[in-house]
N, C-alpha and C positions, 0 to 999 in steps of 0.2 A: 272093920272089913280090910282085909289083906289085897293090897293091889300092887301090879308090877306093871313094869314097862320095859318092852321089848323094842331095843333101838339099834338101828344099823349105824356103823361107824365106818368112815371113808377116810380118805387121805387129802382130798378137797382138790380143787383145779389150780389153785394158786401156789401150790407147793408150800403152803403154810399149814401144817397140822393143828396148830395151836389154835387157830381161827376157827376151825372146824371145831375143835374142841369146846370153846366157847359157845357155839351154838347147841351143841348136845348138852352141855352143863345147863343152860338155860331152859331146854326140855326138860331136863330131870327136875330142876328145881321148881319149873311152873307145874308137872304134871305130879310131883310129889310122891312117888311110889315108895312101896316098902322093901322093895328090891328091884334091881335092874339086870336085866339080861342083855348083853352087849352081842351083837351079831358083828363078826369082824372077819377081814381076810388076814391073811399072815402080816401083810404090809401095815394095815391100819392098826393091828394090834400091837407092832412095835412104834410105829410112827406118831399115831393119835392118841390112842387110848391111855398112854402114861400122862398125858396132858390132862385128859378128863379125870383120870383118877386122881390126880392131885387136888381138884378142886371140887371133888364130891366126897360124901361120907354117908353111903348107903352100901348095904350088902350087896353083892353083884356076883353074875357067873357070866363066863364067857363062851358063847357059840361061835366055832370057826368055821368059815365056807371056804372049801380049797379052790373052787373056781367061781369066782364074781360075776361072770358073764353070761351065765345059762340060766335063765330065769327059771326053767322047770327042774332044774338040778338043785337048785337053790330052795325053790318050794319044797321039793321032796325032802331035802335034808334038813329043813326047819320044822316039817310037819309033826315029827315024833317029839322033838323037844317042846314044841306048841301045846300038843295033846298032855305032855306030863305037866307042863306049867297051868293049864286048865285044870287039872284035877287037884291043884293045890292052891290054887289063886282064883278067886271068884271074879276079880276085876283085871283085864288085860288092855292095857293102852299100847298099841302098835306105832311107834315113830320110825317114819322112812325119811327122814329129813337128810341124811348123808348116806354114803355108799354109792356104788355104781346104780346104774340106771336098772338093772336086772335085779339088784339086791332090793331097791326101792319097791319095783313092781312086785317082786315075790311075797314082800313084807305086806303090802297094801292087799293083795290078793287072799293071802292067808289070813290076814285079821279081818276082812270084810265077809269071806266066805266061812271061816270059824268062828264068827260072832264075838269078835274083840268088843269090848266095852266102848273103845273109842279108836280112832286113827288120829295121829297127830304128826304136825311138821312145823318146822319153824320157818318163818318168812321174815322179809325186812328190806330195807334198802340195800341192794346189791352193789359191789365194787368188785370188778373183775370176776363175778359169778360167785362171790362169798358175800353173805349176809354181814351187813357192817356193825360192829359190836355197839350196843344202845339203842338200836332200831329194831330189834328183835321182837317178834309177834309170834305165839304159837297159835296155829290154827286148829281146831278140835273138830273132827267129823263124827258122828256117832253114826254109823252105818246101818241104821234100823230098816231103812228101804231094801237094802239088799236082803236082810233076814226076811223081811216079808215076800218078798219077790222068790226067794228061796224056798219057803214053805209052800207057795202056792204051787 
């Protein structure tokens, strides 16, 4: 089975993109996809993503979001990419751990409404808004209830 991870990449609230990268790498390792699709802003692509790429060895693609504060625009921007991904990969996990609130909301809505296999985020003990390395835990939600309600 080919599975992918669609994951948002932010810059973090503490100004330490490397710590955000650790959480994202933890999600990638835990979800163990065959390919990763990174949803980035211009800033996170240059500040955070290089830290992630140094610590992972998976094929990947980058999807750049020009405006990271408009949920509707982000959703619309990602929808065509998501549909293409669905055509080629039977299992999609959407991780909304990082990024702006609008990025996370758009990804969660997209994954739930368009029948992702799972929604995922990294949690753990927090220090100044960032999960402390070594305390990470991936929470997986399988949004079947949303699918059933949608079909009704």
